[in-house]
matplotlib code that plots the C-alpha trace (Angstrom):
import matplotlib.pyplot as plt

x = [27.6, 28.0, 27.6, 30.0, 32.7, 32.3, 32.5, 35.6, 37.4, 36.8, 35.9, 39.4, 40.7, 41.8, 38.4, 38.7, 42.3, 41.5, 41.0, 44.6, 45.9, 43.3, 44.7, 48.2, 46.8, 45.0, 48.2, 50.2, 47.6, 47.2, 51.0, 51.5, 48.8, 50.4, 53.8, 52.4, 51.0, 54.1, 56.4, 54.2, 53.2, 49.6, 48.6, 47.5, 46.0, 47.7, 45.3, 46.2, 44.4, 45.6, 43.9, 43.3, 42.4, 40.4, 40.1, 40.6, 42.5, 39.6, 36.4, 33.3, 32.6, 35.2, 33.7, 35.0, 31.9, 31.6, 35.3, 34.8, 31.9, 34.0, 37.0, 35.0, 33.2, 36.4, 38.3, 35.4, 35.4, 39.1, 38.0, 38.8, 36.4, 36.1, 34.8, 34.1, 35.0, 33.2, 32.8, 29.2, 28.2, 28.8, 29.8, 26.5, 28.3, 28.9, 30.1, 31.4, 28.8, 27.9, 25.3, 22.2, 19.1, 17.2, 19.4, 18.5, 20.3, 19.6, 21.1, 24.0, 24.6, 23.6, 26.9, 27.1, 23.5, 24.3, 27.4, 25.6, 22.8, 24.9, 27.6, 26.0, 29.4, 30.1, 30.0, 31.1, 30.6, 32.2, 33.1, 36.7, 37.4, 39.8, 36.8, 35.1, 38.2, 38.4, 34.9, 35.8, 39.1, 37.6, 35.4, 37.4, 40.6, 40.9, 39.4, 38.6, 38.5, 36.1, 37.2, 40.1, 43.1, 43.5, 42.5, 46.0, 44.7, 44.4, 47.5, 47.2, 48.9, 47.9, 46.4, 44.3, 43.5, 40.6, 40.6, 37.6, 38.8, 36.8, 37.4, 40.9, 42.5, 40.5, 42.5, 45.2, 44.8, 44.2, 40.9, 39.2, 40.7, 40.6, 39.2, 42.4, 42.4, 46.2, 48.8, 48.9, 52.2, 50.3, 49.5, 53.2, 52.9, 49.9, 50.2, 47.7, 45.9, 42.5, 41.2, 37.4, 36.6, 38.6, 40.5, 43.0, 46.1, 48.8, 51.6, 50.9, 47.3, 44.5, 41.6, 38.1, 34.7, 31.3, 28.7, 24.9, 23.9, 20.2, 17.5, 15.6, 12.2, 12.0, 8.7, 8.9, 12.5, 11.7, 14.9, 15.1, 18.0, 18.7, 18.2, 14.5, 14.2, 15.9, 14.0, 11.9, 12.0, 12.7, 13.2, 16.8, 17.8, 21.3, 22.6, 26.1, 29.5, 29.4, 25.8, 26.9, 28.6, 25.3, 23.4, 26.0, 25.6, 21.9, 22.2, 24.8, 22.1, 19.5, 17.5, 16.1, 16.5, 14.7, 17.8, 17.6, 21.1, 21.4, 24.3, 26.1, 24.1, 21.2, 17.7, 15.4, 12.6, 9.1, 8.2, 11.0, 9.5, 6.1, 4.5, 2.1, 3.7, 3.7, 7.5, 9.5, 12.0, 15.5, 18.0, 21.3, 21.4, 22.9, 19.8, 17.4, 18.4, 17.2, 13.7, 10.6, 9.5, 6.4, 4.2, 6.9, 5.7, 7.1, 10.6, 13.7, 17.4, 20.3, 22.5, 26.1, 29.3, 32.9, 34.7, 38.5, 40.5, 41.2, 45.0, 45.0, 42.2, 43.9, 47.2, 45.5, 43.5, 46.5, 48.5, 45.9, 45.3, 49.1, 49.2, 46.3, 47.8, 51.2, 49.8, 47.4, 50.1, 51.9, 48.8]
y = [7.0, 4.5, 1.6, 3.2, 3.6, 0.0, -1.3, 0.9, -0.1, -3.8, -4.5, -4.5, -2.7, 0.9, 2.6, 5.6, 6.2, 9.8, 10.1, 9.2, 12.8, 13.1, 9.9, 11.4, 14.5, 12.2, 10.2, 13.4, 14.8, 11.5, 11.0, 14.5, 13.9, 10.7, 12.3, 15.0, 12.5, 10.3, 13.3, 14.9, 17.9, 16.8, 15.4, 11.9, 10.2, 7.4, 5.4, 3.9, 0.8, -1.4, -0.4, -2.9, -1.3, -3.2, -1.6, -2.0, -0.5, -0.3, 1.7, -0.4, -3.5, -6.3, -8.1, -6.0, -6.1, -9.9, -10.0, -7.4, -9.4, -12.6, -11.0, -9.3, -12.5, -14.6, -12.1, -11.7, -15.5, -15.2, -12.8, -9.4, -6.5, -5.4, -2.1, -1.0, 2.5, 3.7, 7.0, 6.3, 6.6, 10.1, 11.3, 10.2, 10.0, 13.7, 14.3, 11.1, 8.9, 5.3, 3.6, 2.7, 0.6, 3.8, 4.6, 3.7, 3.6, 7.2, 8.5, 6.2, 4.5, 1.1, -0.7, 0.8, -0.4, -3.9, -4.2, -3.1, -5.5, -8.5, -8.2, -6.7, -5.0, -1.3, 0.5, 4.2, 6.6, 9.9, 12.1, 11.8, 8.2, 9.3, 10.6, 7.3, 5.6, 7.9, 6.9, 3.2, 3.3, 3.2, 0.2, -1.9, -3.9, -3.7, -1.4, -2.4, 0.6, -0.3, 0.9, 3.0, 2.0, 5.5, 7.3, 8.4, 10.7, 7.6, 5.6, 1.8, -1.3, -3.7, -3.4, -5.9, -5.2, -7.1, -7.8, -9.0, -12.2, -11.8, -8.1, -8.0, -4.6, -3.9, -2.1, -1.2, 2.5, 5.1, 7.1, 8.2, 6.2, 3.1, 1.9, 2.2, 4.6, 4.1, 2.5, -1.3, -1.2, -0.3, -4.0, -4.7, -2.6, -4.1, -6.8, -9.2, -9.5, -11.3, -12.4, -12.8, -15.5, -17.1, -15.3, -12.8, -14.5, -13.1, -15.1, -15.3, -14.0, -15.5, -16.9, -16.1, -17.1, -15.6, -18.3, -18.0, -19.0, -18.5, -16.5, -14.4, -12.9, -9.2, -9.6, -12.1, -13.3, -16.8, -18.5, -20.8, -22.5, -20.8, -24.2, -24.0, -21.3, -23.4, -23.4, -20.4, -17.0, -14.2, -10.5, -10.0, -6.6, -5.4, -1.9, -2.9, -2.3, -5.4, -6.6, -9.2, -11.2, -11.4, -12.4, -15.1, -16.6, -16.9, -18.5, -20.9, -22.2, -22.8, -19.6, -17.9, -14.1, -11.0, -8.8, -5.2, -3.8, -0.4, 1.9, 1.2, 2.5, 3.5, 3.6, 0.7, 2.1, 1.1, -0.2, -2.8, -4.0, -4.4, -7.9, -7.2, -9.9, -12.4, -12.8, -13.2, -10.4, -11.4, -8.7, -8.4, -7.9, -4.4, -3.5, -5.0, -2.5, 0.3, -1.1, 0.0, -2.2, -4.2, -4.9, -6.7, -10.3, -11.4, -9.9, -11.7, -11.0, -13.4, -13.6, -14.4, -15.3, -15.2, -18.5, -18.7, -22.0, -23.2, -22.9, -19.4, -18.3, -19.5, -17.8, -14.5, -14.5, -15.5, -12.7, -10.1, -11.5, -11.3, -7.8, -6.7, -8.2, -6.6, -3.2, -3.2, -4.2, -1.0, 1.2]
z = [-85.2, -82.4, -84.8, -87.3, -84.7, -83.5, -87.1, -87.7, -84.6, -84.7, -88.4, -89.8, -92.8, -93.2, -92.7, -90.3, -91.1, -91.7, -87.9, -87.2, -86.7, -83.9, -82.4, -82.4, -80.5, -78.1, -77.5, -76.8, -74.3, -72.4, -72.3, -71.0, -68.3, -67.2, -67.1, -64.9, -62.4, -62.4, -61.6, -59.1, -61.2, -60.6, -57.2, -56.7, -53.6, -51.8, -49.7, -46.3, -47.5, -50.4, -53.7, -56.5, -59.9, -62.4, -65.9, -69.6, -72.4, -74.8, -74.8, -74.1, -72.1, -71.5, -68.5, -65.7, -63.6, -63.4, -62.5, -59.7, -58.3, -58.5, -56.8, -54.1, -53.2, -53.1, -51.0, -48.6, -48.2, -47.1, -44.3, -45.9, -45.7, -49.3, -50.6, -54.2, -55.4, -58.5, -60.3, -61.2, -64.8, -66.2, -62.7, -61.2, -57.9, -57.5, -53.9, -52.4, -50.8, -50.0, -52.2, -50.2, -50.8, -51.5, -54.6, -58.1, -61.4, -62.2, -59.0, -58.6, -62.0, -63.2, -62.4, -58.9, -58.1, -59.6, -57.5, -54.3, -54.8, -55.8, -53.2, -50.1, -49.5, -49.3, -52.6, -52.7, -55.6, -56.3, -59.3, -58.1, -57.0, -54.3, -52.4, -52.7, -51.5, -48.4, -47.4, -47.6, -45.7, -42.2, -42.9, -45.4, -45.5, -49.3, -51.9, -55.5, -57.9, -60.7, -64.1, -62.9, -65.0, -66.5, -63.3, -62.3, -59.6, -57.5, -56.7, -56.8, -55.4, -58.1, -61.6, -63.5, -67.1, -68.7, -72.5, -74.5, -76.1, -79.3, -79.9, -78.5, -79.0, -82.2, -84.9, -82.4, -82.8, -80.1, -79.8, -82.0, -84.9, -82.7, -79.4, -77.3, -74.3, -74.0, -76.3, -76.3, -74.5, -71.3, -71.0, -70.3, -67.1, -65.4, -62.8, -64.3, -67.7, -67.7, -71.1, -71.2, -73.7, -76.6, -79.3, -77.9, -76.6, -74.4, -72.6, -68.9, -69.2, -67.0, -69.0, -67.8, -69.1, -68.3, -67.5, -66.9, -63.4, -63.6, -65.4, -62.8, -63.0, -62.5, -60.6, -57.8, -58.3, -59.6, -60.8, -63.7, -65.6, -69.0, -70.7, -69.8, -72.5, -75.2, -78.5, -77.5, -79.3, -76.9, -77.1, -76.0, -74.7, -74.0, -73.3, -72.5, -74.0, -76.2, -76.7, -79.1, -76.3, -74.4, -77.5, -78.4, -74.9, -75.3, -78.8, -77.4, -75.0, -77.8, -77.6, -80.7, -80.5, -81.5, -80.8, -79.4, -78.9, -77.3, -76.4, -73.1, -70.1, -72.3, -70.7, -71.8, -74.0, -72.7, -76.1, -75.9, -72.6, -74.0, -73.9, -76.8, -79.0, -76.2, -76.2, -73.0, -72.6, -71.5, -70.5, -68.7, -65.0, -65.5, -67.6, -65.1, -62.4, -64.6, -65.1, -63.0, -60.1, -60.8, -63.8, -65.9, -65.4, -68.7, -68.2, -66.9, -66.5, -66.9, -63.8, -64.7, -62.9, -63.9, -64.1, -63.8, -63.9, -60.3, -60.3, -61.8, -59.5, -56.4, -57.3, -58.0, -54.8, -52.7, -54.2, -53.4, -49.8, -49.2, -50.5, -48.3, -45.1, -45.8, -46.5, -43.6, -41.2, -42.1, -42.1]

ax = plt.figure().add_subplot(projection="3d")
ax.plot(x, y, z, "-o")
ax.set_aspect("equal")
plt.show()
């Protein structure tokens, strides 16, 4: 079913048009919900700290997590105390709490664990993001809400929408006939559009690429350049929103792949981690946090970073720093 939906949403043609009546119903319900928040019929939380929301219009991965890591690092370098608010996959957060070193992907969600390990900055999870934001307010100058574009129960000071350059907006239809969570006109309302990779174009959008920094051993943490695997056949695992993007990156660097694509956030089957055929296993960093500690001497993950052109990066960071200073002066 998952593969059929992806092919329908991004494959072109009229397939799946019979789902359009359900899309009209989805549009009516989401529009009514947003109207209720906008006019105070449903309550939304206004933080005393500036809130930056990073999200996407489509279902699936667009590159939000690398952008969150990039932004949090750059803003910390400018002297801001940055916190990340996340729901946790499928509400893994439950009651609001801070992620700790004792947490794992099952208890906190794979993305929350990845962010906590990479950044060393506070990450709070809660079924309701406002609860996570409240926890971060006393210890942070700025809060980044990860994947919260449609979470209108939380007010925001700035919105960034991330678009997959290759997939774009798919067939342009709303769920379930297409991949859109909101109508494409929602992009006209956000403060910044970041396009991950080539393909989709939008005037004024910021271009971003995801680049491999190192391939890291699960056991021991040895770091190697990705080029050291060129020409080698590896078992490539990806349980992310768009596995094809990960596989394309590996092929671009000369690797030969035995591909294993899994649904986003899926557990990694033990059979896929087996070294019986002698192949090295390469996975995403988000998948690596779900793997058991120890015993996987043949398994590695690819650490990636976001890259944004210098002028656009400087302008974006300066805008956020200015916003944070102005809001915190009035807090």
